[in-house]
C-alpha positions as CSV (number, residue, x, y, z in Angstrom):
1,M,-94.0,48.9,20.0
2,K,-93.6,48.6,16.3
3,F,-90.1,51.6,16.8
4,K,-88.8,49.4,20.1
5,K,-89.2,46.2,17.8
6,T,-87.2,47.7,15.2
7,Y,-84.3,49.0,17.5
8,I,-83.5,45.5,18.9
9,Y,-83.7,44.1,15.4
10,I,-80.8,46.9,14.8
11,L,-79.3,45.7,18.2
12,L,-79.3,41.9,17.3
13,I,-77.9,43.0,13.7
14,L,-75.0,45.1,15.0
15,T,-74.1,42.5,17.7
16,A,-73.8,39.5,15.3
17,L,-71.7,42.1,13.5
18,T,-69.4,43.1,16.2
19,L,-68.9,39.5,17.2
20,S,-67.9,38.1,13.8
21,V,-65.2,40.7,13.7
22,I,-64.0,39.5,16.9
23,D,-64.1,36.2,15.8
24,I,-62.0,36.8,12.9
25,F,-59.3,38.1,15.6
26,T,-59.6,35.0,17.6
27,G,-57.4,31.8,17.7
28,S,-54.1,30.4,18.6
29,S,-52.4,33.2,16.3
30,L,-53.2,36.5,17.3
31,F,-53.4,39.4,14.7
32,S,-53.5,43.1,14.9
33,I,-56.0,45.2,12.8
34,K,-53.4,46.6,10.6
35,E,-51.9,43.4,10.0
36,T,-55.3,41.5,9.3
37,A,-55.9,44.6,6.8
38,Q,-52.9,44.6,4.8
39,A,-52.9,40.7,4.6
40,L,-56.7,40.6,3.3
41,F,-56.1,43.6,0.7
42,S,-52.9,42.9,-0.4
43,E,-52.6,40.6,-3.8
44,E,-49.8,38.5,-2.1
45,T,-50.3,35.6,-0.2
46,S,-49.3,36.1,2.9
47,S,-49.1,33.4,6.0
48,I,-51.8,35.7,8.0
49,K,-54.4,35.3,4.7
50,K,-53.8,32.3,4.5
51,I,-55.2,31.5,7.8
52,I,-58.1,34.0,7.7
53,I,-59.0,32.6,4.4
54,D,-58.7,29.2,5.2
55,Y,-59.5,28.7,8.6
56,R,-61.0,31.6,10.2
57,L,-63.5,32.5,7.5
58,P,-64.9,29.0,7.0
59,K,-65.4,28.6,11.1
60,I,-67.1,32.0,11.4
61,I,-69.4,31.1,8.1
62,A,-70.2,27.8,10.0
63,A,-70.7,29.4,13.2
64,I,-73.2,31.6,11.7
65,I,-75.2,29.2,10.1
66,A,-75.2,26.6,13.1
67,G,-76.7,29.3,15.4
68,A,-79.4,30.4,13.0
69,S,-80.3,27.0,12.0
70,I,-80.2,25.5,15.8
71,G,-82.3,28.7,16.8
72,L,-85.1,28.4,14.0
73,C,-85.5,24.6,14.4
74,G,-85.8,24.7,18.1
75,L,-88.5,27.5,17.7
76,Q,-90.5,25.3,15.1
77,M,-90.4,22.3,17.5
78,Q,-91.7,24.0,20.7
79,T,-94.5,25.3,18.5
80,L,-95.4,22.0,17.2
81,F,-95.4,20.1,20.2
82,K,-96.3,22.6,22.4
83,N,-93.5,21.6,24.6
84,P,-90.9,24.4,26.3
85,L,-88.1,22.0,26.3
86,A,-88.3,20.3,22.8
87,D,-85.3,21.0,21.2
88,P,-84.0,20.2,17.4
89,Y,-83.0,17.0,18.6
90,I,-86.3,15.9,20.3
91,L,-87.3,13.5,17.1
92,G,-83.9,11.7,16.9
93,I,-82.6,13.5,14.1
94,S,-79.5,14.3,16.4
95,T,-79.2,10.4,17.1
96,G,-79.7,9.2,13.7
97,A,-77.2,11.6,12.4
98,G,-74.8,10.1,15.3
99,L,-75.9,6.5,14.4
100,G,-74.8,7.2,11.0
101,V,-71.2,8.4,11.9
102,A,-70.8,5.6,14.2
103,V,-71.5,3.3,11.7
104,F,-69.1,5.0,9.5
105,T,-66.2,5.4,12.3
106,M,-66.8,2.2,14.2
107,G,-69.1,-0.1,12.7
108,I,-67.4,-0.9,9.5
109,S,-64.5,-1.5,11.5
110,F,-66.1,-3.7,14.0
111,F,-66.5,-6.1,10.8
112,G,-63.0,-5.9,10.0
113,V,-63.3,-4.2,7.1
114,S,-61.0,-1.1,5.9
115,W,-63.6,2.0,5.4
116,N,-60.9,4.3,3.5
117,F,-62.8,3.5,0.1
118,L,-65.3,5.6,1.7
119,T,-63.5,9.0,3.0
120,N,-65.1,10.3,-0.6
121,L,-68.4,10.1,1.5
122,G,-66.9,11.1,4.8
123,T,-68.5,11.6,8.2
124,A,-70.8,14.4,7.1
125,G,-72.0,12.4,4.4
126,A,-72.7,9.5,7.0
127,A,-74.7,12.2,9.6
128,L,-76.4,13.6,6.6
129,A,-77.8,9.9,5.8
130,G,-78.5,8.6,9.0
131,A,-80.7,11.8,9.9
132,A,-82.5,11.4,6.8
133,A,-83.1,7.8,7.3
134,I,-84.3,8.6,10.7
135,T,-86.8,11.5,9.2
136,M,-88.0,9.0,6.4
137,V,-89.2,7.0,9.4
138,I,-90.7,9.8,11.3
139,L,-92.3,11.3,8.1
140,Y,-94.3,7.8,7.5
141,I,-95.3,7.7,11.3
142,S,-96.7,11.5,11.2
143,G,-98.9,10.3,8.1
144,K,-100.2,7.3,10.5
145,F,-100.9,9.5,13.9
146,K,-103.6,12.3,14.5
147,D,-101.8,13.8,17.5
148,T,-97.9,15.3,17.8
149,L,-97.8,13.6,21.3
150,S,-97.3,9.9,19.9
151,I,-95.3,11.3,17.0
152,L,-93.2,12.9,20.1
153,V,-93.4,9.9,21.7
154,F,-92.2,7.3,18.6
155,G,-89.5,9.9,17.7
156,I,-88.2,9.3,21.5
157,M,-88.1,5.6,21.5
158,I,-86.5,6.0,18.0
159,S,-83.9,7.9,19.6
160,G,-83.4,5.7,22.3
161,I,-83.2,2.5,20.0
162,G,-80.1,4.4,18.3
163,S,-78.6,5.4,21.1
164,A,-78.5,1.8,22.3
165,L,-76.8,0.9,18.7
166,I,-74.1,3.8,19.3
167,N,-73.4,2.3,22.9
168,L,-73.0,-1.3,21.6
169,L,-70.5,0.0,18.7
170,Q,-68.9,1.7,21.2
171,Y,-68.2,-0.9,23.4
172,W,-66.3,-3.3,20.6
173,A,-64.9,-0.7,18.2
174,P,-61.1,0.2,18.4
175,D,-59.5,2.6,20.2
176,P,-59.0,4.9,16.9
177,A,-62.4,4.6,15.4
178,L,-63.9,5.2,18.8
179,K,-61.4,8.6,19.8
180,T,-62.8,9.4,16.0
181,Y,-66.4,9.2,16.8
182,V,-65.8,10.7,20.4
183,L,-63.9,14.0,18.6
184,W,-67.1,14.4,16.5
185,T,-69.6,14.4,19.4
186,M,-67.9,17.2,20.9
187,G,-68.8,19.4,18.1
188,S,-66.3,21.6,16.2
189,F,-66.6,24.6,14.0
190,S,-63.1,24.1,13.3
191,G,-61.7,21.9,10.3
192,L,-64.4,22.6,8.0
193,N,-62.8,24.4,4.4
194,I,-65.0,26.9,2.5
195,E,-66.9,24.3,0.1
196,E,-68.1,21.9,3.3
197,A,-69.2,25.6,5.1
198,C,-70.8,26.4,1.8
199,T,-72.7,22.9,1.3
200,M,-73.8,23.3,4.9
201,G,-75.1,26.5,3.9
202,I,-77.3,25.3,1.2
203,L,-78.9,22.5,3.0
204,A,-79.7,25.0,6.1
205,L,-80.8,28.0,3.4
206,T,-83.5,25.4,2.2
207,G,-84.5,24.3,5.6
208,I,-84.7,28.3,6.6
209,I,-87.0,29.1,3.2
210,L,-89.5,26.3,4.4
211,S,-89.3,27.5,7.7
212,V,-90.4,30.9,6.5
213,T,-93.0,29.8,4.4
214,N,-94.5,28.1,7.7
215,I,-94.6,31.4,9.5
216,K,-98.4,31.6,9.4
217,N,-98.9,27.8,9.7
218,L,-97.0,28.0,12.8
219,N,-99.0,31.1,14.2
220,A,-102.0,29.0,13.6
221,L,-100.8,26.2,15.7
222,L,-100.6,28.5,18.6
223,M,-104.2,28.5,18.4
224,G,-104.9,24.7,18.2
225,S,-106.1,21.9,16.3
226,D,-109.4,22.9,16.3
227,Y,-108.6,26.6,14.8
228,V,-106.6,25.0,12.4
229,S,-109.1,22.3,11.0
230,G,-111.8,25.5,11.0
231,L,-109.1,27.7,8.5
232,G,-109.4,24.5,6.4
233,I,-105.5,23.9,6.9
234,N,-104.4,20.0,6.6
235,E,-102.6,19.9,9.7
236,K,-100.7,16.8,8.6
237,R,-99.4,18.8,5.6
238,I,-98.1,21.7,8.0
239,R,-96.6,18.9,10.1
240,K,-94.4,17.1,7.1
241,K,-93.1,20.6,6.1
242,I,-92.0,21.3,9.7
243,L,-90.2,18.2,10.1
244,I,-88.4,18.3,6.9
245,S,-87.7,21.8,7.5
246,S,-86.4,20.8,11.0
247,T,-84.4,17.8,9.5
248,L,-82.7,19.8,6.9
249,L,-81.6,22.2,9.7
250,A,-80.5,20.1,12.3
251,G,-79.1,17.4,10.3
252,S,-76.9,19.6,8.2
253,I,-75.4,21.3,11.2
254,T,-75.4,17.9,13.2
255,A,-73.6,16.6,10.0
256,F,-70.9,19.3,9.1
257,C,-70.4,20.4,13.1
258,G,-71.6,17.7,15.0
259,P,-74.2,17.5,17.8
260,I,-74.7,20.9,19.4
261,G,-77.1,21.1,22.3
262,F,-79.3,23.2,24.8
263,L,-79.0,26.6,22.7
264,G,-81.6,25.3,20.3
265,I,-84.0,25.0,23.7
266,A,-82.5,28.5,25.2
267,I,-82.4,30.8,22.4
268,P,-86.5,30.8,21.1
269,H,-87.4,31.6,24.9
270,V,-84.5,34.3,24.9
271,C,-86.3,36.0,22.0
272,R,-90.1,35.5,23.4
273,M,-88.7,37.4,26.5
274,I,-87.0,40.2,25.1
275,F,-90.1,40.6,22.2
276,R,-92.8,39.6,24.9
277,T,-94.9,37.9,21.8
278,A,-95.6,34.4,20.3
279,N,-95.9,36.0,16.8
280,H,-94.2,33.8,14.6
281,R,-93.5,36.8,12.2
282,T,-91.4,38.8,14.9
283,L,-89.8,35.5,16.4
284,V,-88.6,33.9,13.4
285,P,-86.0,36.8,12.2
286,A,-85.5,37.4,15.9
287,T,-84.4,33.7,16.6
288,I,-82.0,33.7,13.5
289,L,-80.2,36.4,14.5
290,A,-79.9,35.9,18.3
291,G,-79.0,32.3,17.3
292,I,-76.3,33.8,15.5
293,S,-74.7,36.0,18.1
294,A,-75.2,33.2,20.6
295,M,-73.0,30.5,18.4
296,L,-70.4,33.1,17.5
297,A,-70.2,34.1,21.2
298,T,-69.9,30.5,21.6
299,D,-67.0,29.9,19.3
300,I,-65.3,32.7,20.7
301,I,-65.2,31.6,24.2
302,S,-64.3,28.2,23.0
303,Q,-61.0,29.4,21.6
304,S,-60.3,32.1,24.4
305,C,-60.7,30.1,27.4
306,T,-57.7,28.0,27.1
307,N,-53.9,28.7,25.8
308,S,-53.8,24.6,25.0
309,G,-56.4,24.1,22.6
310,I,-60.1,25.0,21.6
311,I,-62.7,23.9,24.4
312,P,-65.2,21.6,22.5
313,I,-68.3,23.7,21.2
314,N,-71.0,21.5,22.8
315,T,-69.6,22.2,26.0
316,I,-69.6,26.1,25.9
317,S,-72.9,25.7,24.6
318,A,-74.4,23.5,27.7
319,I,-72.8,26.5,29.7
320,L,-74.4,29.0,28.2
321,G,-77.6,27.1,27.3
322,I,-78.4,24.8,30.8
323,P,-78.9,28.2,33.2
324,V,-81.5,29.7,30.8
325,I,-83.4,26.6,30.3
326,I,-83.5,26.4,34.2
327,L,-85.0,30.1,34.3
328,I,-87.4,28.9,32.1
329,I,-88.6,25.8,34.4
330,I,-88.5,28.4,37.3
331,K,-90.5,30.8,35.7
332,N,-92.9,28.2,34.2
333,N,-93.2,26.8,37.6
334,K,-94.1,30.2,39.2
């Protein structure tokens, strides 16, 4: 079984590397392997080199970071809440980010104030601020309640309130601001420069490191609260570490790429079916690798399906993720 597991890991790594290379050649402009190699290894600056370095490379980095983060965040949420349909945004993290962006793009214009002076903060900063605000509330509530179900319900209620406020802002917003917000909700890896991709990577890497340190605690949570207490582990502390990690993962991706749904639910289940285990020592690296491959495939498909432009990432992630979720529901019902 150990050798089989190793072979699957190698296959996942090779798949991710192959998709990364394919993604370099995917886009509105098609380049041959020879043209790409000459442009990259040449000291001269060409249009091909500029497109690859300035546009496609940051996009691939963003897709890799997003895939690893969303899959890992979904795995933690499903374990924490013992819910197979829990996703990275179940606590309202995505809604908080969306509310931050809504206030930034639509709310200020609603009061007749120009928001040009906030351009240095940007949409990503507004989204991170919104996600952080919701997290602070959730962390406070998690210290007041003993059971995770109460936290889950509270998170859903916060998400509902946030969605209502966003709808209100959308109703009153002028057309340009509304269009900016709607485009953000569709999700995209395009438009990020290398600095933004690196900033997103630093935030997500912090969340990934926290997740890796949570592996032992996640395995303990599978056994129930009594088992955790018997080991002398503080369940509230575990819960807070998972919530902070999930916020860094989901919040950073949502801030820079927009909300990306369904794959966070599907990827951990696919890994459980492939490896036939619930051990997080196996699932954490597997989910990271599978998430990277899934997100790179999503990006490739979004650029290859039409000649008129790029299909929103959220659309492709729904098409890929929903069938898996339906199969999970059918399997659990049986």
